[in-house]
C-alpha positions, 0 to 999 in steps of 0.5 A: 807604699814600697816600705808598707809592703815590705813591713808586711812581708817581714811581719808575715815571714816572722809570723810564719816562722813562729807558727812553724817552728818547733817549740818546747811546749809541744815536746812529748814528755812522758812522766817518770813512774813513781812507786806509790805502793805504800801499805796502810797499816791496819791501825791507821785504817781502823783510826780512819774509819772511826774518824770517818764514823764520828764525822758522819755523826757530827755532820748529821747533827750539824745539818739537823741543827741548821735545819732547826734554826732555818725552820724556826727563822722562817716561822718567826718571819711568818709571824712578823709578816702577819703582824705587819699586814694586820698593823697596815690593815688597822692603819688603813681603817683608822685613816678611812675613818678619819678621812670620812670625818674630815669629808663630813666636816667639809661637806657640812661647811660647804652646805652651811656656807652655800649661797649668800651668808653673813661673815658671822655665819661663815665664821661659825661654820668655819669654827665647827669645821675646824673643831670637827677636824681637830676631833677627828685628828685626836681620835686618829692619834688615840686609835694609832697609839692604841695599836699594838707595837710591831715585833722586832724583825727576826735575825737570820740565824748564824750557821756554825762551821761545818765539821771537817772531814777526816784526811784519808791516810 
């Protein structure tokens, strides 16, 4: 217990000494004045102004090209999404027609086999159901094959590097 108390006192004393001691980090330093009065020649100013003017022209052309590429990409994406939506709608209609035909075949089979029927009558009804489902499957496959192919998704345009501004003399 005495050792623990002694360690606390020592640690507190060291901490207080470190906080209260003046350090080099807090020293007041004043920067030495630097003479920066260099004159820029008229030729350098004119060259800089010409470079700045050309930079502004290049920047405007870059922005126009980038905006045109983005607009073309957005239009291509809208066209692609429209094609995907119409394809899905057509597939849903084909699937609904197929499901209706299969349900009708199942209902006809159920009606034909209601009550007590002979094995031969049951087999005839089953063969009719299988044939109806096969015909519906073939019609579905033909309709899906007749759908137009989907267009490729538009590729995000690559942006050319932005022009670099001239360095001021």
